[in-house]
C-alpha positions in Angstrom: -10.3 9.5 17.7 -8.4 11.0 20.6 -10.3 11.3 23.9 -9.4 14.1 26.4 -9.3 13.6 30.1 -11.4 15.7 32.5 -8.1 17.4 33.5 -7.6 18.5 29.9 -11.1 20.0 29.9 -10.2 22.4 32.7 -7.1 23.7 30.9 -7.0 27.0 29.2 -8.0 27.1 25.5 -4.4 27.6 24.4 -3.1 24.6 26.5 -6.0 22.4 25.3 -5.4 23.4 21.7 -1.7 22.6 22.0 -2.6 19.2 23.4 -4.9 18.5 20.5 -2.1 19.4 18.1 0.4 17.1 19.8 -2.2 14.3 19.8 -2.9 14.8 16.1 0.8 14.7 15.2 1.2 11.6 17.4 -1.5 10.0 15.3 0.3 11.1 12.1 3.7 9.7 13.3 2.2 6.4 14.4 0.3 6.0 11.2 3.3 6.8 9.1 5.6 4.4 11.0 3.1 1.6 10.6 2.7 2.3 6.9 6.5 2.4 6.4 7.0 -1.0 8.0 4.2 -2.6 5.9 5.4 -1.2 2.6 9.1 -1.8 3.4 8.5 -5.5 3.9 7.0 -5.9 0.5 10.5 -5.2 -1.1 13.1 -5.4 1.6 13.6 -9.2 1.3 14.3 -9.1 -2.4 18.0 -8.3 -2.1 18.4 -10.8 0.8 16.9 -13.8 -1.1 20.2 -15.4 -2.2 21.5 -15.1 1.4 18.3 -16.7 2.7 18.6 -19.5 0.2 22.2 -20.4 1.3 21.5 -19.8 5.0 18.5 -22.1 5.3 19.2 -24.5 2.4 16.0 -23.4 0.5 15.2 -24.5 -3.1 14.1 -22.1 -5.8 10.4 -22.9 -5.2 10.6 -22.2 -1.5 12.5 -19.0 -2.2 9.7 -17.7 -4.4 7.2 -18.1 -1.6 9.3 -16.0 0.8 7.8 -13.0 -1.2 4.5 -14.6 -2.3 3.2 -15.7 1.1 3.4 -12.2 2.4 1.7 -10.8 -0.7 -1.1 -13.4 -0.6 -2.1 -13.0 3.0 -1.6 -9.2 2.8 -4.1 -8.9 -0.1 -6.5 -11.5 1.2 -7.1 -10.2 4.7 -7.1 -6.4 3.9 -10.9 -5.8 3.8 -11.4 -7.9 6.9 -8.7 -5.9 8.7 -10.3 -2.6 7.6 -13.8 -3.6 8.9 -12.3 -4.9 12.1 -11.1 -1.4 12.9 -14.6 0.0 12.4 -16.1 -2.6 14.7 -13.6 -3.1 17.4 -11.9 0.4 17.5 -9.1 1.8 15.3 -6.5 2.1 18.1 -7.2 -1.5 19.3 -6.9 -3.0 15.9 -3.8 -0.9 15.0 -2.1 -2.2 18.1 -3.2 -5.8 17.3 -2.0 -5.6 13.7 1.4 -4.0 14.7 1.9 -6.5 17.5 1.3 -9.5 15.2 3.5 -8.0 12.5 6.3 -7.3 15.0 6.1 -10.8 16.6 6.1 -12.5 13.1 9.2 -10.4 12.1 11.0 -11.7 15.2 10.0 -15.3 14.4 11.2 -14.9 10.8 14.5 -13.4 11.8 15.1 -16.3 14.1 14.0 -19.0 11.7 16.0 -22.2 11.7 14.1 -24.1 8.9 12.6 -22.9 5.6 9.0 -23.6 6.9 9.7 -21.5 9.9 10.5 -18.5 7.6 7.5 -19.1 5.3 5.1 -19.4 8.2 6.4 -16.2 9.7 6.1 -14.4 6.4 2.4 -15.5 6.1 1.6 -14.3 9.6 3.5 -11.0 8.8 1.1 -10.6 5.9 -1.9 -11.0 8.1 -0.6 -8.5 10.6 0.1 -6.1 7.7 -3.4 -6.6 6.4 -4.8 -5.6 9.8 -2.3 -2.8 10.3 -2.4 -1.1 6.8 -6.0 0.1 6.7 -5.7 1.3 10.3 -2.8 3.6 9.4 -4.9 5.5 6.9 -8.1 5.3 9.1 -6.2 6.9 12.0 -5.5 9.9 9.8 -8.9 10.3 8.2 -10.8 10.0 11.5 -8.4 12.2 13.5 -7.8 15.1 11.0 -10.8 17.0 9.6 -11.3 17.2 5.9 -9.6 20.0 4.1 -5.9 21.2 3.8 -4.9 19.6 7.1 -6.1 16.2 6.1 -4.5 16.6 2.7 -1.2 17.4 4.3 -1.5 14.4 6.6 -2.3 12.0 3.8 0.6 13.6 1.8 3.0 12.7 4.6 1.5 9.2 4.9 1.9 8.7 1.1 5.4 10.0 1.1 6.5 7.7 4.0 4.8 4.7 2.3 6.4 5.4 -1.0 9.7 5.9 0.7 9.3 2.6 2.4 8.9 0.8 -0.9 11.7 2.7 -2.5 14.0 2.1 0.5 13.4 -1.6 0.6 16.2 -2.5 -1.9 18.7 -0.1 -0.2 17.9 -1.2 3.3 17.9 -4.9 2.4 21.3 -4.5 0.7 22.9 -2.6 3.6 21.6 -5.0 6.3 22.5 -8.1 4.4 26.0 -6.9 3.5 26.8 -5.4 6.9 25.0 -7.9 9.2 23.0 -10.8 7.8 19.8 -11.6 6.0 18.1 -12.1 9.3 18.2 -8.3 10.0 15.9 -7.5 7.1 13.2 -8.9 9.4 14.7 -8.2 12.8 14.9 -4.5 12.1 11.1 -4.3 12.3 11.2 -5.4 16.0 12.7 -2.4 17.8 10.7 0.0 15.6 7.5 -1.9 16.2 8.0 -2.1 19.9 8.6 1.7 20.1 5.5 2.5 18.1 3.4 0.1 20.2 4.5 1.7 23.4 3.9 5.2 22.1 0.4 4.5 20.9 -0.6 2.4 23.8 0.5 4.9 26.4 -0.1 8.3 24.7 -3.0 7.9 22.3 -6.6 7.9 23.6 -9.2 5.4 22.6 -11.9 5.7 19.9 -14.9 7.9 20.6 -17.3 5.6 19.0 -17.4 1.8 19.5 -19.0 -1.0 17.7 -18.2 0.2 14.3 -19.6 3.7 14.6 -23.1 4.9 13.9 -23.1 3.9 10.3 -21.7 0.5 10.6 -24.9 -1.1 11.8 -25.4 -4.5 13.2 -24.5 -3.7 16.8 -20.8 -4.1 16.2 -21.0 -7.6 14.7 -18.6 -8.9 12.1 -20.0 -10.1 8.8 -18.5 -13.7 8.9 -19.8 -15.0 5.6 -18.7 -11.9 3.8 -15.3 -12.0 5.5 -14.8 -15.6 4.5 -15.8 -15.0 0.8 -13.8 -11.8 0.3 -10.7 -13.2 1.9 -11.0 -16.4 -0.1 -11.7 -14.5 -3.3 -8.9 -12.0 -2.9 -6.5 -14.7 -1.7 -7.4 -17.0 -4.6 -7.1 -14.2 -7.2 -3.7 -13.2 -5.7 -2.5 -16.8 -5.8 -3.5 -17.0 -9.5 -1.6 -13.8 -10.2 1.5 -15.2 -8.5 1.2 -18.4 -10.5 1.3 -16.5 -13.8 4.8 -15.5 -13.1 5.8 -18.9 -11.9 4.3 -21.2 -14.5 2.5 -19.0 -17.1 -1.0 -18.0 -18.0 -2.3 -21.1 -19.8 -1.7 -23.8 -17.1 -4.7 -25.2 -15.1 -3.0 -24.2 -11.8 -3.2 -20.6 -13.0 -6.5 -20.5 -14.7 -8.5 -22.1 -11.9 -7.6 -19.5 -9.3 -7.8 -16.6 -11.8 -11.4 -17.6 -12.7 -12.4 -18.9 -9.2 -11.3 -15.7 -7.4 -13.8 -13.4 -9.3 -16.5 -16.0 -8.8 -16.0 -15.9 -5.1 -15.9 -12.1 -5.1 -19.2 -12.1 -7.1 -20.7 -14.3 -4.3 -19.3 -11.8 -1.8 -21.2 -8.9 -3.5 -24.4 -11.0 -3.5 -24.0 -11.7 0.2 -23.2 -8.0 1.0 -26.4 -6.9 -0.8 -28.5 -8.9 1.7 -26.4 -8.7 4.9 -27.7 -6.7 7.9 -24.2 -5.6 8.9 -22.2 -6.0 5.7 -18.4 -6.1 5.7 -18.3 -3.7 2.7 -21.6 -1.7 2.5 -22.5 -1.4 -1.2 -24.0 2.0 -0.6 -20.5 3.3 -0.5 -20.3 2.8 -4.3 -23.1 5.4 -4.6 -20.5 8.0 -3.6 -18.9 8.9 -7.0 -15.4 9.4 -5.6 -15.2 5.9 -4.0 -15.4 3.6 -7.0 -13.7 6.1 -9.4 -10.7 6.7 -7.1 -10.3 3.1 -6.3 -10.4 2.1 -10.0 -7.8 4.8 -10.8 -5.7 3.5 -7.9 -5.9 0.0 -9.3 -5.0 0.9 -12.8 -2.2 3.3 -11.8 -0.8 0.7 -9.4 -0.8 -1.9 -12.2 2.0 0.1 -13.9 3.7 2.0 -11.2 4.5 -0.9 -8.7 6.4 -2.7 -11.5 8.8 0.2 -12.1 11.0 -0.7 -9.0 11.2 -4.3 -10.1 12.2 -3.6 -13.7 14.6 -0.8 -12.9 16.3 -3.0 -10.3 16.7 -5.8 -12.9 18.0 -3.3 -15.4 20.6 -1.8 -13.1 21.9 -5.2 -11.9 21.6 -7.3 -15.0 22.4 -4.7 -17.7 24.4 -2.0 -16.0 26.0 -4.7 -13.8 25.4 -2.8 -10.5 25.8 -4.6 -7.2 22.7 -4.9 -5.0 24.1 -2.1 -2.8 24.8 0.1 -5.8 21.3 -0.5 -7.1 19.9 0.5 -3.8 21.9 3.7 -3.8 20.7 4.3 -7.4 17.1 4.4 -6.1 17.7 7.2 -3.7 16.9 10.1 -6.2 13.7 8.2 -7.1 12.7 8.0 -3.4 13.4 11.7 -2.9 11.2 12.5 -6.0 8.3 10.5 -4.6 8.6 12.2 -1.2 8.8 15.6 -3.0 5.7 14.9 -5.1 3.8 13.7 -2.1 4.6 16.8 -0.1 3.9 19.1 -3.1 0.5 17.5 -3.9 -1.5 19.0 -0.9 -0.2 22.5 -2.0 -1.4 22.0 -5.6 -4.7 20.5 -4.5 -5.9 23.8 -3.1 -5.6 25.9 -6.3 -5.9 23.0 -8.9 -8.3 20.6 -7.1 -7.7 17.0 -6.4 -8.6 15.6 -9.8 -6.4 18.1 -11.7 -3.5 17.3 -9.4 -4.0 13.6 -10.0 -4.1 14.2 -13.7 -0.8 16.1 -13.5 0.8 13.3 -11.6 -0.4 10.6 -14.1 0.9 12.7 -17.0 4.3 13.0 -15.5 4.4 9.2 -14.6 3.4 8.2 -18.1 6.0 10.5 -19.6 8.7 9.0 -17.4 7.6 5.4 -18.4 7.7 6.3 -22.1 11.2 7.9 -21.6 12.4 4.7 -19.9 10.9 2.6 -22.8 12.7 4.6 -25.5 16.0 5.1 -23.7 16.5 1.7 -22.1 19.2 -0.3 -24.0 22.2 -2.5 -23.4 24.5 0.5 -23.9 22.7 2.8 -21.5 24.0 4.5 -18.4 22.7 5.4 -15.0 22.7 9.2 -15.7 21.2 8.9 -19.2 18.8 6.0 -18.8 17.7 5.7 -15.2 18.0 9.0 -13.4 16.0 11.3 -15.6 13.0 9.1 -16.4 13.0 7.7 -12.9 12.8 11.1 -11.2 10.0 12.2 -13.7 7.9 9.0 -13.1 8.3 9.0 -9.3 7.5 12.7 -9.0 4.3 12.0 -10.8 3.7 9.0 -8.5 3.9 11.2 -5.5 1.6 13.8 -7.0 -1.2 11.4 -7.9 -1.3 9.1 -4.9 -2.3 11.8 -2.4 -5.3 13.2 -4.2 -6.5 9.7 -5.1 -6.3 8.5 -1.5 -8.0 11.8 -0.3 -10.9 11.5 -2.8 -11.4 7.8 -2.1 -11.9 8.4 1.6 -13.3 12.0 1.8 -17.0 11.1 1.3 -17.1 8.1 3.5 -19.2 8.1 6.7 -17.2 7.8 9.9 -18.3 4.3 10.7 -17.1 3.0 7.4 -13.7 4.7 7.4 -11.8 1.5 8.1 -13.3 -0.4 5.2 -12.9 2.5 2.8 -9.2 2.8 3.8 -8.8 -1.0 3.2 -10.3 -0.6 -0.2 -7.6 2.0 -1.1 -4.9 -0.4 0.0 -6.5 -3.4 -1.6 -6.9 -1.6 -4.9 -3.2 -0.6 -5.0 -1.9 -4.0 -3.9 -4.0 -6.0 -6.3 -3.4 -3.6 -9.1 0.3 -3.8 -8.5 0.3 -7.6 -8.3 -1.7 -8.1 -11.5 0.3 -5.4 -13.3 3.7 -6.9 -12.4 2.5 -10.4 -13.6 1.3 -9.0 -16.9 4.3 -6.8 -17.5 6.7 -9.6 -16.6 5.0 -11.8 -19.2 5.3 -8.9 -21.8 9.0 -8.5 -21.0 9.6 -12.3 -21.1 8.2 -12.4 -24.7 11.0 -10.0 -25.8 13.9 -11.4 -23.8 16.0 -13.8 -25.7 18.9 -14.7 -23.3 20.8 -13.7 -20.2 23.2 -11.1 -21.7 22.6 -7.3 -21.5 21.8 -7.2 -25.2 19.1 -9.9 -24.8 17.6 -8.5 -21.6 17.3 -4.8 -22.2 14.7 -4.9 -25.0 12.3 -6.9 -22.7 12.6 -4.3 -19.9 12.1 -1.5 -22.4 8.9 -3.1 -23.8 7.5 -3.5 -20.3 7.9 0.3 -19.7 6.4 1.2 -23.0 3.4 -1.0 -22.2 3.2 0.6 -18.7 3.1 4.0 -20.3 0.0 2.9 -22.3 -1.6 1.6 -19.1 -1.0 5.0 -17.4 -2.5 6.8 -20.5 -5.6 4.7 -19.9 -5.6 5.7 -16.2 -5.4 9.4 -17.3 -8.6 8.9 -19.4 -10.2 7.0 -16.5 -9.6 9.9 -14.1 -10.6 12.5 -16.6 -13.9 10.8 -17.4 -15.0 9.3 -14.1 -13.4 11.1 -11.1 -15.4 14.0 -9.6 -13.5 17.2 -9.0 -14.0 16.8 -5.2 -15.3 14.0 -2.9 -18.6 14.4 -1.2 -18.6 15.2 2.5 -20.5 13.0 4.9 -24.1 14.0 5.6 -23.3 14.5 9.3 -20.5 14.1 11.8 -20.6 11.0 14.1 -22.2 11.2 17.5 -19.8 12.8 19.9 -17.8 14.5 17.2 -18.8 18.2 16.9 -18.9 19.8 13.5 -15.6 21.4 12.6 -13.5 19.2 14.9 -11.6 16.0 14.2 -14.0 13.1 13.7 -13.3 11.1 16.8 
């Protein structure tokens, strides 16, 4: 990924090696900063929603779409963003995605009308969909497979998980201390700094036009892009509707059924396209479909934990938003610890066994939540122990799954494979939250702590069963290690970072 100047080629081996190390860590820092912003904005607005409603005069329906417009466009454009990186260059697409995301954050923070904010959130989601695959692709194409890449992905996973966990805390602090506008405006200075650092210090891609394996002379698969974006967007819209109006309404069933139909048409188009958006040959690599399926199923349970624990702390334990944000700090530290520990365990245990260890811990934490969560619970006895257990497991499983899902992919397909990882996690989390919210609602009988706690507990017991299913899926389908590419890309010598 990083090009060296002619001047660098005349330097001593030690100096050139130090330069390569600095360039690699610039890639890691840029990728992690981008991932942090993308994940942070999924959750950071939640605490600020009441302030947004009063500040802009929004109704309940508009308020719901502050979150949903971001989720819909983020999920719908993810694969297109991943392939764009393969075709037009990872650095260029990273900068475009981050620039769009930063500009939309500024527009949202300055919104004067509800439609201004909703439009900005939709554009933010598009920028995030372009940016998110590029963050992982920058790592997988700049750091060679092995322990170094595992450590880089572990850092990326930890920062991403920390962004999700920090959303409630950051949103509470900014809303209380400044205003709701700063939950969006905070992205602007960070985005500008990362843009300048990457634009000025990071070299361009070695290979253009999608790399040697992308095919098609660097052309985009327009029919495939339209179908997959429409399919994922329609399915995501249906998932959102289940929480708003239920599963049996026509407005829910039509997109839930129509989305898979459009995705089926997408697969048919990809099988015949000369330069497919998502080459179906990738699914012949055992690690790609298995790891993405595991990511989807695990995400279906794990993403919902932040939502239900936040509700439990605020509605049952009667915490303020800021207290609830502080209550999540041990969970955040546990995710980071698990993510940093995972690469160390992957060497002696292997990626699959490390993932199995993580899923077992997460399922145990969920079951602990489900058995302990009651109206008479306490933070120390009901939230802290199971939360740290579940989040430690989350950190342990995310790194090996991401590593296996990308390790066997050819260089020219790295962007779309990275997008598949992010799409699997996002769609799994959206569907899981909708399903578990429905499960919880069936047990909730009122607005008092006694009426709410049984529903939250049932959601966690159901989530533990989902994670047990994920454990079996990993055990039965995931290979011990991913397959390496048959050859390095042109211009990338064996044993060096690929581009």
